[in-house]
C-alpha positions as CSV (number, residue, x, y, z in Angstrom):
1,M,72.3,-61.8,-54.7
2,S,73.7,-58.7,-53.2
3,G,74.3,-55.9,-55.6
4,G,75.6,-52.9,-53.8
5,G,77.9,-51.8,-51.0
6,V,81.7,-51.8,-50.7
7,G,83.4,-53.8,-53.4
8,A,80.4,-54.0,-55.5
9,G,82.1,-52.4,-58.6
10,G,84.1,-54.2,-61.2
11,G,81.4,-55.1,-63.7
12,V,82.3,-57.1,-66.8
13,L,86.1,-56.6,-66.3
14,G,85.9,-58.2,-62.9
15,A,84.1,-61.1,-64.4
16,G,86.9,-61.8,-66.8
17,S,89.5,-61.8,-64.1
18,S,87.5,-64.1,-61.9
19,Y,87.0,-66.6,-64.8
20,Q,90.8,-66.6,-65.6
21,R,91.5,-67.0,-61.9
22,F,89.2,-70.0,-61.7
23,V,90.8,-71.7,-64.7
24,R,94.3,-71.2,-63.1
25,T,93.3,-72.4,-59.7
26,A,91.3,-75.4,-61.1
27,L,94.3,-76.5,-63.0
28,E,96.5,-76.1,-60.0
29,Q,94.1,-78.1,-57.8
30,T,94.1,-80.8,-60.5
31,R,97.9,-81.0,-60.7
32,L,98.0,-81.5,-56.9
33,R,96.1,-84.8,-57.5
34,T,97.2,-86.1,-60.8
35,A,99.5,-85.5,-63.8
36,L,98.1,-83.4,-66.6
37,T,99.4,-83.8,-70.1
38,P,98.3,-81.7,-73.2
39,H,95.4,-83.2,-75.0
40,P,95.8,-83.7,-78.8
41,S,93.3,-80.9,-79.4
42,Q,95.6,-78.4,-77.7
43,E,97.9,-78.0,-80.6
44,K,95.2,-76.9,-83.1
45,F,93.3,-74.6,-80.8
46,R,95.9,-73.2,-78.4
47,L,96.2,-70.0,-80.4
48,I,92.9,-68.7,-81.7
49,R,92.8,-65.3,-83.4
50,A,89.5,-63.6,-83.4
51,N,88.2,-61.5,-86.3
52,D,87.8,-58.7,-83.8
53,D,91.1,-57.4,-82.4
54,A,89.4,-56.4,-79.2
55,A,88.4,-60.1,-78.4
56,V,90.8,-62.5,-76.9
57,L,90.1,-66.3,-76.9
58,D,92.2,-68.7,-74.7
59,A,91.8,-72.4,-75.1
60,L,93.4,-75.1,-73.0
61,S,92.9,-78.9,-73.0
62,F,94.5,-81.7,-71.0
63,T,94.2,-85.4,-70.3
64,A,95.1,-87.3,-67.2
65,P,94.6,-90.7,-65.5
66,K,90.8,-91.2,-65.2
67,I,90.3,-87.9,-67.1
68,R,89.6,-88.3,-70.9
69,L,89.4,-84.5,-71.4
70,L,89.8,-81.4,-69.2
71,R,89.3,-78.3,-71.3
72,S,88.7,-74.6,-70.9
73,L,87.7,-71.8,-73.2
74,T,87.6,-68.2,-72.1
75,V,86.5,-65.2,-74.3
76,E,87.3,-61.6,-73.2
77,K,86.2,-58.6,-75.1
78,K,86.9,-55.4,-73.2
79,N,83.8,-53.6,-71.8
80,S,81.6,-56.0,-73.8
81,V,81.5,-59.7,-73.0
82,Q,83.3,-62.3,-70.9
83,V,82.8,-66.0,-71.4
84,L,83.8,-69.1,-69.4
85,D,83.3,-72.6,-70.8
86,F,85.0,-75.2,-68.6
87,A,84.3,-78.9,-68.6
88,A,85.9,-82.2,-67.5
89,F,85.0,-85.7,-68.8
90,S,86.1,-89.0,-67.4
91,E,87.4,-92.0,-69.3
92,P,84.6,-94.5,-70.2
93,E,86.0,-96.8,-67.6
94,Y,84.3,-94.5,-65.1
95,D,80.7,-93.4,-64.8
96,L,81.6,-90.0,-63.2
97,P,79.3,-87.0,-63.8
98,I,80.6,-84.4,-66.2
99,F,81.8,-81.2,-64.6
100,C,80.3,-78.2,-66.4
101,A,80.8,-74.5,-65.8
102,N,79.4,-72.0,-68.3
103,A,79.2,-68.3,-67.7
104,F,78.3,-65.4,-70.0
105,T,78.8,-61.9,-68.7
106,T,77.9,-58.5,-70.2
107,P,78.0,-55.1,-68.5
108,A,74.3,-55.7,-67.6
109,Q,74.2,-59.2,-66.3
110,S,75.9,-62.6,-65.8
111,I,74.2,-65.8,-66.9
112,V,75.6,-68.9,-65.2
113,V,75.2,-72.7,-65.4
114,L,77.3,-74.7,-63.0
115,D,76.7,-78.4,-62.4
116,L,78.0,-81.9,-62.2
117,N,76.0,-83.2,-65.2
118,P,74.8,-86.8,-64.7
119,L,75.9,-89.4,-67.2
120,Y,72.6,-91.2,-66.8
121,D,69.0,-90.1,-66.3
122,I,68.7,-89.7,-62.5
123,T,64.9,-89.7,-62.6
124,E,65.1,-93.3,-63.7
125,D,68.5,-94.5,-62.3
126,R,68.1,-94.1,-58.6
127,D,71.3,-95.9,-57.8
128,Y,73.3,-93.5,-59.9
129,K,71.6,-90.5,-58.3
130,D,72.3,-91.8,-54.8
131,K,75.9,-92.7,-55.6
132,Y,76.9,-89.3,-56.8
133,Y,74.4,-86.7,-55.5
134,R,73.1,-87.7,-52.1
135,N,76.2,-86.3,-50.4
136,L,76.5,-83.3,-52.6
137,M,73.1,-81.7,-51.8
138,P,74.7,-79.4,-49.2
139,L,76.4,-77.5,-52.1
140,I,73.1,-76.4,-53.6
141,Q,71.7,-75.7,-50.1
142,K,74.7,-73.4,-49.5
143,Y,74.5,-71.4,-52.6
144,S,70.8,-71.4,-53.6
145,E,68.4,-72.8,-51.0
146,K,69.5,-71.4,-47.7
147,M,71.4,-68.2,-48.4
148,Q,70.0,-67.4,-51.9
149,L,73.5,-66.3,-52.9
150,L,72.9,-67.7,-56.4
151,P,69.1,-68.0,-56.8
152,W,67.3,-69.8,-59.5
153,G,67.5,-67.8,-62.7
154,G,63.9,-68.0,-63.8
155,K,62.0,-69.8,-66.4
156,I,63.8,-72.7,-68.1
157,T,62.5,-75.5,-70.2
158,S,62.6,-79.2,-69.6
159,E,64.8,-79.4,-72.8
160,S,67.4,-77.4,-71.0
161,L,67.0,-79.6,-67.8
162,R,67.7,-82.8,-69.8
163,F,71.3,-83.1,-68.5
164,F,71.0,-81.1,-65.3
165,S,71.4,-82.6,-61.8
166,P,69.6,-81.6,-58.6
167,I,72.7,-79.5,-57.6
168,V,72.7,-77.4,-60.7
169,I,73.2,-73.7,-60.3
170,W,71.3,-71.8,-63.0
171,T,71.3,-68.1,-62.1
172,I,71.3,-64.6,-63.5
173,F,72.8,-61.7,-61.5
174,E,74.3,-58.2,-61.7
175,P,78.0,-58.6,-62.6
176,T,79.4,-56.9,-59.5
177,E,82.7,-57.8,-57.9
178,R,81.0,-59.1,-54.8
179,N,78.7,-61.3,-56.8
180,H,81.5,-62.7,-58.8
181,H,83.4,-63.5,-55.6
182,V,80.5,-65.7,-54.6
183,L,80.5,-67.3,-58.0
184,Y,84.2,-68.0,-57.8
185,S,83.6,-69.7,-54.5
186,A,80.9,-71.8,-56.0
187,L,83.0,-72.7,-59.0
188,M,85.8,-73.9,-56.7
189,D,83.5,-75.8,-54.4
190,Y,81.9,-77.7,-57.2
191,Y,85.1,-78.4,-59.0
192,K,86.8,-79.7,-55.8
193,A,83.8,-82.0,-55.3
194,W,84.2,-83.4,-58.8
195,L,88.0,-83.9,-58.2
196,Q,87.1,-85.8,-55.0
197,L,84.7,-88.0,-56.8
198,T,87.4,-88.7,-59.4
199,D,89.9,-89.6,-56.7
200,Q,87.4,-92.1,-55.2
201,A,86.3,-93.6,-58.5
202,A,87.1,-97.2,-59.1
203,E,87.8,-98.5,-62.6
204,E,85.0,-100.5,-64.2
205,N,86.3,-103.8,-65.6
206,N,82.9,-105.0,-67.0
207,K,83.2,-104.4,-70.7
208,T,79.5,-104.1,-71.2
209,K,79.3,-101.3,-68.6
210,V,82.3,-99.5,-70.1
211,V,80.6,-99.6,-73.5
212,R,77.4,-98.2,-71.8
213,N,79.4,-95.4,-70.2
214,R,81.0,-94.5,-73.6
215,E,77.7,-94.3,-75.3
216,A,76.2,-92.2,-72.5
217,Q,79.0,-89.8,-72.8
218,H,78.8,-89.7,-76.6
219,R,75.0,-89.0,-76.3
220,Y,75.8,-86.1,-74.0
221,L,78.5,-84.7,-76.4
222,T,76.2,-85.1,-79.3
223,W,73.5,-83.1,-77.6
224,R,75.8,-80.4,-76.4
225,A,77.6,-80.0,-79.8
226,E,74.2,-79.6,-81.5
227,K,72.7,-77.3,-78.9
228,D,75.7,-75.2,-77.9
229,P,74.3,-71.7,-77.1
230,G,77.7,-70.1,-77.6
231,F,78.0,-71.1,-81.2
232,P,76.6,-67.8,-82.6
233,L,79.2,-65.8,-80.7
234,L,82.0,-68.1,-81.8
235,K,80.8,-67.9,-85.4
236,K,80.9,-64.1,-85.2
237,L,84.4,-64.1,-83.6
238,I,86.2,-66.7,-85.7
239,G,84.0,-67.6,-88.6
240,E,81.5,-70.5,-89.1
241,S,84.0,-73.2,-90.3
242,Y,86.5,-72.7,-87.4
243,A,83.6,-72.3,-84.9
244,K,82.2,-75.7,-86.0
245,D,85.7,-77.3,-85.6
246,L,86.1,-75.7,-82.1
247,V,82.7,-77.1,-81.0
248,T,83.2,-80.7,-82.3
249,E,87.0,-81.1,-82.0
250,F,87.7,-79.1,-78.8
251,L,84.7,-78.2,-76.6
252,F,82.9,-81.5,-77.2
253,E,85.8,-83.6,-78.5
254,G,84.8,-87.2,-78.7
255,V,81.6,-86.5,-80.6
256,H,83.3,-88.0,-83.7
257,S,85.4,-90.7,-81.9
258,L,83.4,-92.1,-79.0
259,G,80.5,-93.3,-81.1
260,S,78.9,-93.3,-84.5
261,K,75.3,-92.4,-83.7
262,S,73.9,-89.1,-84.9
263,F,71.9,-86.5,-83.0
264,L,68.7,-87.8,-84.5
265,D,69.6,-91.4,-83.6
266,Y,69.6,-90.3,-80.0
267,F,66.9,-87.6,-80.2
268,P,64.5,-88.6,-83.0
269,E,61.9,-86.2,-81.7
270,Y,63.9,-83.4,-83.3
271,A,63.6,-84.8,-86.9
272,R,61.9,-82.7,-89.5
273,D,60.0,-84.2,-92.4
274,D,63.0,-83.8,-94.7
275,G,65.2,-85.7,-92.3
276,T,67.2,-82.7,-91.0
277,V,67.4,-81.5,-87.4
278,N,64.8,-79.0,-86.2
279,K,67.0,-76.1,-85.0
280,K,64.4,-74.4,-82.9
281,R,65.5,-74.3,-79.3
282,S,63.3,-75.2,-76.3
283,M,60.7,-76.8,-78.5
284,I,59.9,-79.7,-76.2
285,G,58.5,-80.0,-72.7
286,K,57.3,-77.9,-69.9
287,S,59.0,-74.8,-68.5
288,F,60.0,-74.2,-64.9
289,E,59.8,-70.9,-63.1
290,A,61.2,-72.3,-59.9
291,R,63.8,-75.0,-59.0
292,P,62.1,-78.3,-59.9
293,W,64.0,-80.3,-57.2
294,D,63.4,-80.4,-53.4
295,A,66.0,-80.1,-50.8
296,T,66.7,-83.8,-50.9
297,G,67.2,-83.8,-54.7
298,E,63.8,-85.3,-55.6
299,F,62.4,-84.0,-58.9
300,I,59.1,-82.4,-58.0
301,G,58.3,-80.9,-61.5
302,G,58.4,-77.3,-60.3
303,K,55.4,-75.6,-58.8
304,D,55.1,-73.2,-61.7
305,A,55.6,-75.7,-64.5
306,E,53.6,-74.8,-67.6
């Protein structure tokens, strides 16, 4: 990404304003299409006080027809760190991908993951992949392949790729105003694409398929709640107990209500001899130095896979 030139300043403060701007605009775009009502989790987490007076946390959560949970968490600590965690989950009557936008910015760099996470394994479920991603490939070509505006962020493990799609943006860049303008554009393009898919989605009446969708979303939530990379920061800011509640009852709400299976039920390869979860991150699979999908969305394993 471009780093210098006119308008290149702004640093970490510019990142925070762009994240708040995205949240406001995303909610406005959603309200143009459907009626948002506060999610039950909103009441408990609307006002979060950090242990550090310099840090401000803002949590919003909603529900709507077709949308089980639309939620946002931003963290701003002046001249230190800015965080965006925005996600949207459909009702189980729909097999929609999960909108996921995560950004972590310090004065030195911004780390971003932006994707429409597939509900099902698209390396095995070709129909699902074609249904949702065939027409979305121009998005990744716009931001990563052709213009290299948001290039691949470097080595990442297959563990991290578990719930990524071929259009995922995984990138690291200098937090300039210009670069965050590009990121804001990508955030809006991806979210509008998700909203359009939601508009077009037809309700599933087959109870077996609805149950399958519910379990697939619960599996995703269980993984994300266990592997959330932002937990150490939340623990530092609001304490371990409240941070755990925020993860399971707000960020990944549904982990306790959509199903009863545990993390090890879904992912037994992480079991230790004593029956607990191996907390070591990135313990399984190859690592990828380059984007492991081609321009058509086919998984090619990455030329530099180790």
